[in-house]
C-alpha positions in Angstrom: 75.5 141.0 92.1 74.3 137.5 91.7 77.5 135.7 92.7 78.7 136.8 96.0 81.9 135.1 97.3 82.8 135.2 100.9 86.6 135.2 100.7 87.2 134.6 104.4 84.8 131.7 104.4 86.4 130.3 101.3 89.9 130.5 102.8 88.7 128.8 105.9 87.2 126.0 103.8 90.4 125.6 101.9 92.4 125.3 105.2 90.0 122.7 106.5 90.3 120.7 103.3 94.1 121.0 103.3 94.3 119.7 106.9 92.0 116.8 106.0 94.2 116.1 102.9 97.3 116.1 105.1 95.7 113.7 107.6 94.6 111.3 105.0 97.9 111.3 103.3 99.8 110.7 106.5 97.6 107.8 107.3 98.2 106.4 103.8 102.0 106.9 104.2 101.9 105.1 107.6 99.9 102.3 106.1 102.3 101.8 103.3 105.4 101.9 105.6 103.8 99.3 107.8 102.9 97.3 104.7 106.5 97.1 103.6 107.5 95.6 106.9 104.7 93.0 106.9 105.3 92.2 103.2 109.0 92.0 103.6 108.7 89.5 106.5 106.1 87.5 104.6 108.2 87.5 101.5 111.3 86.2 103.4 109.2 83.6 105.3 107.5 82.3 102.2 110.5 82.8 99.9 108.1 84.6 97.5 109.3 86.9 94.8 105.7 88.0 94.2 105.4 89.2 97.7 108.7 91.0 97.5 107.5 92.7 94.3 104.3 93.7 96.0 106.4 95.2 98.8 108.4 97.2 96.2 105.2 98.5 94.9 104.6 100.0 98.3 107.8 101.9 97.9 106.4 103.5 94.8 103.2 104.4 96.8 105.4 106.0 99.5 107.1 108.1 96.9 103.7 109.2 95.6 102.5 110.0 99.1 105.5 112.2 99.7 104.9 114.1 96.5 101.2 114.7 97.5 102.4 116.0 101.0 104.9 118.2 99.2 102.2 119.6 96.9 99.8 120.2 99.8 102.4 122.0 101.8 102.7 124.6 99.1 106.5 124.7 98.9 106.5 124.4 95.2 104.3 127.6 94.8 106.4 129.5 97.3 109.5 128.6 95.4 107.9 129.6 92.1 107.0 133.0 93.6 110.5 133.6 94.8 112.0 132.8 91.4 109.6 134.9 89.5 
């Protein structure tokens, strides 16, 4: 057989990539949460609607990060298996 797949090695690689994805996404989430605080303080100090809007954009990014973490955790697939 020309194509030989090492299933155990592939599972290990997927686990490493998933851990790396979680780490990157948690860093992104923390960065956006901190950014909201900084942008909120700057918007109030400068009385800037633009800075406040940029801070609200960070809320959207936080929502996106939570969806990515949810997808990486595999709860959607587990729920789909149970319902099928």
